[in-house]
N, C-alpha and C positions, 0 to 999 in steps of 0.2 A: 255498291252502288249509293248515294246522295240521298241519304232517306228524303229529300227535298226533289227528288227525280224517280221519273217514270219512261220505264223504255217498253215499246210492246212494237213486235213486228207478226205481220200475217205474210201468208204466201195467197196466188189468186192465179188461174187457171188462164186469165185472160194479159195478154204482153203489157209490158211495159207504158206504151203509148196511151193505151185505152184506160192505164190506170191513172195517168198524170192526167187525162183531160177531166176525169171525176174529182180530182184532187184540185185541180186551180179554173174548172169554166161553171159559174154560175147556175146554167139548167143543168148540168149532173149533180152539183152540189147538192140540190134543192130536193135531189131525187134519194137521197141519203144520209146526207149531215145537217139540213136547213137553209134558211135564208141568208146569202153571202152575196155580199160586192167588194170585189177585189183588182185592184190596180198592179197588174203582174208586169211589175217593175220595182227595183231599187226606191226604197224610200217610197214605196206606193201606200197606199192605208188600204184597208181592209175593216169591213162590218159583217159581223155574224150575230145571231140566231137559230139556235141550235132548236131540233125538233122538241126537243123536253124543256123549252124555255129560257135555257142558260142563253147568252150571249156574250162576246168577247169583240174588241174592237184594237185596234192595232197597226201593224206597220210590216212592209216587206222588207226583211232587213236583209236577206240576198234570193236570189231567183236562177238558178244553173237547168233551165229544160233538159229533157224531161224529168231528170233525176231528182236534182234536191230544190226544196223550198222552206228555207227558213222565217219565222215569223215573232215579230215582238207581240205579246199577249197580253191585256188586261179586261179582265169579266166585267167589269164596272169604274165607271170614273175615281173612285175610291179604291180600289185594290191597287197591289202593286205589281208591276210590270213581271211578266213571267216570257218566257222563249221555249220556241217550238220547231221542231227540224223536221220536216217528213222528206224521207230520204228512199230513194228507189230504186233496185238492183232488178239485173234480167237473172232467173232463177229456170234457166230450162226455156219451155216454150212459155212460160209462164212469168209471172213476177213475183216481187217478193219486196212488202213496202214496212219500213224503221221508221216508229211515231216517236220522239222524245220530246220529254216536255220537264224543262227543269227551271230553277229559280220560284217554285215554290213553298212556301213558307214556315208549314206545318204539317204534320202525320195525316190529322184532318182531309186537308185542302190536299193532298197526295192521293188520298185513297179515292174522293170522289170525283179528284180530274183522272185517274185510271177506271175508274168503273165507267165514266165519262167513252173513254176513250177506246174502252176495250167493245159497250153497247154501240158504238158510232160503228164502228170498224166490222160489226161482226152486221151490222147494215150494209155498208158498204159490200160485203162481199156475198149479200144475197141477192144486191142489184149486177153485181157484176157476174155471179155464176146462174143464177136465175130471173134474172129480171125483176125482182121483186122493188119494189119502192117502200123505202124505210120509214116513212115517219110514224111512227106507235114505236118509240123506245125511250128508256131512262128516268121512265114515271118514279123509279124507286132510289136512283140517288140523292145523296143527299145535296144538301142546298149549302152555300160558303159565300159568308159576306163578310170582308175585313176592313176596318178605320183607323187609322191613326190621328191621333191625338194629342195635341202640345201640351197634356200635363201628367204628372208622374201619378202610374196604378193607384198608390190608396186613395189620391183625390177621386179617381174617374170610376172606382168599385161601389162608392155608394148611390150613385144613376142606376149602375148594372143590376143590383141586390139588393132595393127596399123600393116599398110602395111608393113614396113620396118622390125616390129616380128615377122611377118605374114612369112614372104619369107624365115626368116632364118630354119625355123623348118616345116613347115605348106607345102608349095609348091608357084613357083613363080607369085606374084602378076601383075600383069595385072593394075588391080585398086583396090582400098582400099578406100572409104569414111567413114572413122572411127566415124561416128555420128549417132546416133538413125534415119532411115529412107534412112543413106545412100547405096549405094551401092556396089557389089565388083566383083573380076572375075579371078578368079586363075586357073591357067595353071598347070601342073605336068605330070609325067609318076607314073605309078603304074603297077606293072608287066609287063613292059616290053611296055603298052598301055600310046598313050597320051590323056591326059585328058578334059577336060576344066570344070569347077567348077564353078555356080554363084548363087548369091542372093541378101537378102537384111537384114541392120541390123533390126530388128525388136527390144529390146531392150536394152537398155547398161546403167548400173552402175558402174560407176571408182571402179575399182581395188576390185571387186566383180563377176561380170556375164556379159556377152554378148551372146545373142539368135538369129540367124540367122536363116532366110528362106535360106534351102540349094536346089541346084537342079546340080545333072551332066546333063549336056549337052547332046545331044546327042543318048541319051539312052532311047527314048520313055516312060519314068516315066509319062508322063500326070500333073504332079503335085509337088510344092518343100517339101523336107523335113524338117525339125526344126533340128537345130545345136545349143548345147548351152556349153557354155565355164564358168568353174566357178574356180575359186579361193578361198582355206577355208586355214587363220593361221591354220599351223601346232606346234606342241614346237621347233621344230627345223629345221622350213623353213614354206612352203607353201605344199597344195595340191591341184594339178588339176586335175579339173574333166571333162569330155565331155561323156553330153549325146545325142546321134543322136535318134529320134523320127520320128514317120509319116510317117512308113515304109507302114502302109500301105496306105495312099494315092496313094502309084504308080502303074502303073497298074499289076491285079494280075499274069500276066506273066511275068515281072520284077523284081517283088516283092522279092521274095527271094533271086535271082542272087545279090541285089542291097546290102544288108542286111549283107549277105557274104562278098561282095568286103570292106565293111568298118567297118566290125568284124575282119577281115583284117587289114586295115589302119589306123584306130587308136590306136590302141595300136605300131605298128611301127613311126607315127609319134609322141606319147608321149616320145619315149623312144630317137625319134633324140633332143627334149625339154629336154631331163633329161642330154644328154652329153654335150648340150647347155650351162647348167648353174653348173656353178662352187660351187664345196660348198664352204660356205664362210670360211675364213680364220679364223683358229685358234685362 
């Protein structure tokens, strides 16, 4: 198996045509996956916001009712495009669904995507077998966000790993001790709210990776989460990946809201980073 591909299958008691409508019709998708709009034709657009706050836009690559749907899938405007295939087969009186998601860029993104589909398919099964709508899943899934910049990694790294660098694109830095074991305190406004985030640098590999404990203070989380900034060399520059995990450590009543906040926030700050880093001179 390609390390950037996931494949999951689930068997259902429901016949194939019934499962198909739950994969393609807006009112049925809303009962297990999220709010979706989809043009069911070749090159038709689709837009999705899952119940745990994730999103995707893309297009229909191919559709063969009621057995196959292929989608080009892009979580954010900055994300690279990946590829999803939903394939249905008869399974006795029931049916079998196989989900293949490929073109994922890294192992952290693969793990998060696998967990997303696993929990989403559990919600689909609960709906088909028991009539239970699934609107409360996925609060513990890591948030991943990626952007490519047109500068080499050594030039970009100081923006990720120093107080003056982080000040330019993440938040105002009140304190940032840029070494393993060092602490930080950031302040900013997010959607009109004054916020304070604090934590500690847990791991630091120069020009490659920094792992932070991370807590939004005053929100009643009960425990810090984990944020990893990493940078990868690309042919035309560098790719910056943020993986925010550990939401399952947060008090259950705060977990989903916390995750949704960072689903929105990390792509926004990566957009600021991308604007900050000018393309290399021709």
